[in-house]
BANU-624221 format. One record per residue (C-alpha): residue in one letter; x, y, z. Coordinates in pm, whole numbers, padded with zeros to 5 digits, always signed. Example, Ala and Ser with C-alpha at 12.3 -4.5 7.8 and 13.67 -1.06 7.14 Angstrom:
2
a+01230-00450+00780;s+01367-00106+00714;
END
This chain:
486
m+12762+11920+06961;t+12667+11552+06915;a+12343+11598+07106;l+12264+11904+06897;s+12327+11703+06576;e+12101+11422+06695;f+11830+11673+06778;s+11863+11835+06436;g+11843+11498+06263;l+11531+11403+06458;d+11380+11741+06386;l+11450+11689+06016;v+11272+11352+06017;v+10970+11498+06197;n+10949+11787+05953;a+10975+11546+05660;l+10690+11333+05799;i+10476+11642+05852;a+10544+11757+05496;l+10461+11410+05365;a+10134+11409+05559;l+10044+11755+05433;i+10092+11638+05073;a+09979+11274+05075;a+09662+11308+05282;p+09501+11591+05076;v+09587+11415+04748;a+09431+11087+04865;i+09126+11268+05004;w+09084+11459+04678;h+09103+11142+04471;a+08853+10955+04691;l+08615+11251+04688;l+08616+11289+04310;y+08635+10931+04186;k+08471+10698+04437;r+08114+10625+04329;d+07997+10488+04664;p+07972+10769+04922;r+08026+10517+05203;a+08356+10406+05049;a+08457+10767+04987;m+08375+10867+05344;g+08558+10564+05482;w+08879+10637+05295;i+08860+11009+05368;s+08822+10930+05740;v+09120+10693+05733;c+09334+10953+05559;l+09233+11222+05810;l+09293+11003+06114;f+09617+10852+05985;p+09761+11114+05748;i+10062+10900+05648;v+09949+10538+05686;g+09600+10619+05554;p+09713+10747+05211;a+09953+10451+05184;l+09669+10207+05245;y+09451+10395+04997;f+09722+10374+04733;l+09761+09999+04788;f+09397+09894+04823;g+09172+10186+04728;i+09299+10270+04380;n+09275+10047+04076;r+09603+10050+03888;v+09484+09821+03610;h+09592+09957+03275;h+09524+09758+02960;r+09814+09749+02716;a+09564+09734+02430;q+09193+09725+02364;l+09070+09377+02276;w+08710+09355+02160;k+08658+09701+02022;d+08833+10032+02003;g+08756+10275+02277;p+08886+10585+02450;y+09215+10576+02634;q+09165+10497+03000;r+09303+10753+03240;r+09508+10570+03499;f+09366+10573+03855;i+09049+10749+03736;d+08833+10575+03476;f+08803+10250+03671;e+08521+10402+03873;r+08332+10472+03550;g+08364+10124+03406;g+08483+10219+03058;v+08283+10316+02753;p+07907+10388+02758;v+07673+10095+02690;s+07569+10007+02339;d+07219+09944+02209;i+07047+09696+01981;p+06990+09827+01627;c+06626+09908+01561;s+06627+09658+01274;k+06682+09369+01518;r+06350+09297+01680;i+06349+09088+01997;d+06033+08902+02095;g+05943+08675+02385;d+05907+08698+02760;f+06279+08747+02814;a+06319+09018+02550;p+06391+09296+02807;l+06669+09092+02969;i+06818+08992+02632;r+06820+09354+02525;a+06972+09474+02854;t+07256+09222+02843;y+07335+09307+02482;a+07346+09676+02571;l+07589+09601+02855;t+07818+09353+02680;g+07784+09435+02310;l+07778+09058+02248;p+07493+08878+02072;l+07296+08591+02221;l+07412+08289+02016;a+07186+07997+01934;g+07281+07638+01854;n+07500+07546+02151;q+07538+07217+02333;v+07575+07248+02710;t+07681+06957+02932;v+07660+06971+03311;l+07964+06826+03492;r+07931+06768+03864;n+08238+06768+04088;g+08589+06662+04000;e+08479+06305+03936;n+08296+06417+03620;a+08461+06745+03526;y+08829+06655+03536;p+08813+06344+03313;a+08616+06540+03051;m+08864+06829+03062;l+09168+06597+03048;n+09019+06403+02757;a+08973+06728+02566;i+09334+06833+02635;n+09465+06490+02534;a+09271+06510+02207;a+09382+06867+02125;t+09547+06918+01786;n+09579+07296+01761;n+09561+07494+02085;v+09484+07466+02455;d+09410+07779+02662;l+09363+07743+03038;s+09291+08010+03298;t+09235+07925+03663;y+09250+08090+04003;i+09380+07789+04199;f+09604+07525+04038;e+09703+07283+04311;n+10019+07077+04292;n+09854+06753+04404;h+09728+06444+04221;s+09470+06635+04013;g+09705+06923+03940;q+09978+06684+03834;a+09737+06508+03597;f+09663+06840+03426;t+10032+06932+03423;e+10121+06606+03249;a+09837+06646+02996;l+09946+07003+02916;s+10309+06895+02880;a+10211+06609+02650;a+10012+06853+02436;v+10317+07077+02402;n+10526+06778+02297;r+10267+06701+02026;g+10311+07050+01884;v+09993+07198+02035;a+10009+07567+02132;v+09944+07570+02507;r+09889+07885+02713;v+09816+07886+03085;i+09720+08173+03317;v+09744+08113+03692;d+09655+08379+03945;a+09970+08473+04135;m+09787+08474+04469;g+09568+08170+04400;e+09862+07945+04320;w+09991+07989+04676;y+09712+07755+04789;s+09958+07479+04701;w+10334+07438+04732;p+10558+07411+04541;r+10398+07648+04293;v+10274+07466+03986;s+10381+07744+03749;r+10746+07655+03802;r+10691+07293+03703;l+10486+07393+03401;r+10767+07618+03277;r+11022+07342+03321;l+10802+07120+03105;g+10791+07379+02827;v+10439+07511+02890;h+10390+07884+02828;v+10248+07993+03163;e+10184+08344+03289;r+10109+08454+03644;f+09829+08708+03679;g+09914+09002+03900;p+10234+08885+04071;p+10306+09115+04367;r+10572+09362+04261;l+10636+09732+04281;g+10591+09935+03968;s+10335+10086+03738;q+10203+09749+03621;l+10100+09640+03971;p+09726+09565+03939;g+09663+09574+04312;l+09674+09298+04571;n+09294+09297+04593;l+09233+09255+04219;r+09256+08888+04131;n+09183+08680+03822;h+08907+08449+03946;r+08805+08317+03602;k+08805+07942+03540;l+08820+07869+03170;l+08954+07598+02941;v+08934+07635+02561;v+09050+07348+02339;d+09103+07387+01963;d+08860+07683+01977;k+08579+07427+01946;t+08522+07301+02300;s+08525+07500+02623;f+08477+07441+02995;t+08386+07701+03255;g+08212+07732+03589;g+08323+07761+03949;m+08571+07475+03969;n+08942+07527+04028;i+09200+07255+03965;g+09278+07040+04268;d+09186+06731+04468;r+08947+06935+04682;h+08676+06895+04417;f+08653+06518+04458;v+08361+06449+04691;k+08352+06069+04714;q+08410+05950+05068;g+08777+05921+05151;s+08897+06106+04840;t+09011+06417+05028;r+09002+06562+05379;h+08800+06870+05286;p+08575+06785+04989;t+08423+07072+04792;a+08117+07011+04574;d+08092+07219+04258;i+07943+07233+03909;h+08129+07288+03585;f+07992+07316+03231;k+08112+07203+02891;f+08020+07419+02591;e+08024+07333+02222;g+07895+07555+01945;p+07910+07925+01850;v+07946+08049+02211;v+08294+07896+02227;a+08414+08191+02017;q+08302+08431+02291;l+08465+08214+02558;a+08789+08209+02357;m+08779+08589+02339;g+08734+08594+02716;f+09063+08410+02751;e+09228+08639+02495;q+09127+08940+02700;t+09307+08810+03007;w+09608+08687+02808;q+09646+09025+02645;q+09636+09197+02982;v+09917+08986+03132;t+10139+08971+02821;g+10049+09265+02598;e+10028+09030+02300;v+09783+09119+02024;s+09478+08893+02019;k+09460+08617+01766;n+09182+08564+01515;t+09134+08193+01460;g+08852+08221+01208;v+08710+07892+01333;e+08354+07827+01221;h+08136+07684+01494;a+07864+07452+01371;v+07523+07447+01535;c+07518+07146+01766;g+07250+07201+02029;e+06942+07391+02143;s+07087+07631+02399;r+07116+08005+02343;c+07421+08138+02524;r+07614+08458+02581;v+07937+08527+02771;i+07968+08804+03030;v+08319+08912+03125;d+08340+09125+03436;g+08625+09293+03617;p+08767+09616+03758;d+08834+09761+03413;l+08618+09841+03109;n+08387+09559+03216;l+08313+09700+03561;d+07962+09630+03697;k+07844+09442+03386;l+07762+09126+03580;s+07598+09320+03863;n+07372+09499+03619;v+07284+09177+03437;l+07186+09019+03769;l+06970+09319+03857;a+06803+09300+03515;a+06739+08927+03559;i+06585+08982+03902;a+06359+09250+03757;q+06265+09009+03476;a+06147+08733+03713;k+05776+08661+03728;i+05760+08317+03892;s+06078+08216+04069;i+06438+08303+04145;r+06667+08026+04267;i+07017+08110+04388;m+07292+07876+04504;t+07620+08037+04606;p+07890+07979+04868;y+07929+08348+04952;f+07634+08586+04963;l+07704+08947+05055;p+07500+09140+04797;s+07505+09511+04736;r+07224+09722+04875;e+07085+09753+04521;m+07074+09375+04472;l+06925+09321+04816;a+06650+09573+04740;a+06587+09409+04401;l+06538+09068+04564;q+06308+09218+04828;t+06104+09391+04558;a+06080+09068+04359;a+05946+08889+04667;l+05692+09168+04719;r+05578+09118+04358;g+05501+08754+04440;v+05814+08595+04298;a+05928+08289+04494;v+06289+08373+04588;t+06499+08091+04734;l+06860+08108+04848;v+07070+07802+04934;l+07396+07851+05125;p+07649+07608+05274;e+07578+07502+05628;k+07950+07499+05701;n+08149+07750+05504;n+08518+07713+05430;l+08556+08081+05526;v+08393+08102+05866;y+08422+08480+05889;v+08222+08512+05565;h+07958+08281+05714;w+07935+08509+06017;a+07912+08821+05802;m+07630+08667+05597;r+07431+08579+05909;n+07432+08945+06007;m+07231+09047+05698;l+07014+08744+05617;w+06729+08879+05830;e+06674+09138+05558;l+06575+08853+05324;l+06371+08653+05575;y+06180+08966+05673;y+06048+08984+05315;n+05950+08616+05303;i+06255+08511+05102;s+06346+08150+05176;v+06700+08084+05301;a+06831+07732+05358;y+07160+07583+05475;q+07287+07289+05273;p+07463+07012+05473;p+07827+06912+05403;p+08025+06870+05193;f+08090+07238+05139;n+07913+07342+04818;h+08107+07588+04600;s+07847+07589+04319;k+07732+07920+04173;v+07394+07894+04002;f+07133+08163+03934;m+06798+08060+03777;v+06488+08254+03674;d+06145+08122+03571;t+06255+07774+03448;e+06409+07937+03138;y+06716+08139+03235;l+07036+08000+03385;l+07345+08204+03476;i+07663+08015+03566;g+08028+08104+03604;s+08306+08190+03844;a+08148+08482+04033;n+08015+08474+04384;l+07750+08721+04494;d+07979+08932+04709;p+08178+09255+04673;r+08503+09073+04595;s+08358+08899+04289;l+08134+09182+04173;r+08374+09472+04228;l+08732+09349+04263;n+08787+09018+04085;y+08805+08938+03716;e+08513+08700+03657;l+08350+08517+03368;s+07988+08404+03345;v+07762+08253+03080;e+07392+08312+03024;i+07203+08001+02914;y+06852+08024+02773;d+06734+07663+02765;s+06421+07545+02944;v+06531+07178+02937;i+06864+07238+03111;t+06720+07500+03346;r+06440+07266+03456;k+06695+06991+03523;m+06905+07231+03728;e+06598+07352+03915;a+06501+06991+03993;e+06851+06932+04130;f+06828+07258+04324;d+06497+07149+04478;h+06644+06807+04563;q+06929+06977+04749;l+06680+07211+04912;a+06480+06915+05046;s+06782+06796+05245;s+06870+07146+05365;t+06771+07322+05686;r+06549+07626+05653;l+06668+07931+05837;s+06410+08122+06041;l+06395+08481+06152;a+06345+08360+06510;e+06672+08167+06492;l+06865+08472+06379;d+06699+08692+06638;g+06783+08432+06905;r+07158+08470+06866;s+07339+08578+07180;f+07466+08932+07220;l+07827+08821+07173;t+07741+08618+06863;r+07549+08906+06708;s+07838+09140+06783;r+08087+08902+06621;d+07869+08863+06311;a+07816+09239+06282;l+08189+09305+06312;c+08264+09062+06029;w+07985+09215+05821;l+08141+09558+05870;f+08443+09435+05672;s+08233+09255+05410;p+08356+09476+05120;y+08704+09334+05178;l+08630+08967+05262;
END
């Protein structure tokens, strides 16, 4: 009788698993078939669900579906987003420039395209300051926080609990004690780069801090793969800092300052564009808290010569905006395209656009780190770089320290900076923030610095890539196969 009961119990479990597979696998396959835009991604998930009818759908639910659901619309009213579905569309259709607003100049097509994608105007009269590495960026940011009288808003991916992180923590706490409204957003995965977590100390000091996407079960889970990668500091709605720099000692590059120095570039903005940057923070704050956005009504005086526009990008209503802006900028190029990025795994569309630009006679140059902090990404990149070299696109490896800078320049006039890398994680999964800068003076200075770095870099040749051993090529290809998830 006992043996018969055990057999019946086992039989019940098997039948339950079969029933689960018969339900879960078709549902996951149906969803991937209908709502995945990339046929390769759809085929991949469908294959996983067919081969592993229980584990496959579970993996698809965790990593293949976007569960982001905004609690409110921020910048403009729009249609309700259907959960699990409208992410693949990217939100509302693009807008257009009114016929009464005429745009002239060589960059008119790009200006028009970005407006159509973002709905934000290109704002003149901004002052942009370039801040290199932690030695220059952190003092400027801390000085701004220490001088704040109204509000401080900070969003970062990594907030280390070391000397630099503690300096920011103390400055934020002092601002709170002065009566300044301080809000901090730290990515729940990024803060694990340092222990103990800095968010706990900030809360003890009275700072209003929110963690973006903490891992938990429930309907508000945004997905382990969807991270807030934006780096943004807004002070008194008059001064703002953004770029690729996190908060931590790693960004000091002077000899002996840290074991693993990371070079990077940050930017300080003053002028009308600060309003757009402040709204970028509000968008993230609203997503993590559900609070209605504020309207400061701050007037931003003209204080410089740069024309700027903010581009917010992420797996929500802003999906693919940055990718499309980059494609438009590549199509705009007539003379040169200069790219500096730590991680370069472009989409097939972007790769084809760069190849086409080179065929048109545009000088395309890509500078990558010689030694990457993520070695498997370095290997994956090496598997596809031949597709650039084959079209006479120059690729160079920059010597240490590891360079985390993200700079995209076109024709000595256009500069795009921000938090995004040129890889699937930044352009499809992460929440990113970038700024367009139309300023020939700043762009020429950045191009001169780019060329100076290029002079000390090692040019990569097609023969070198072709000369890799069979085992090395196999390793690189295997890493490249997983490039959408790196």
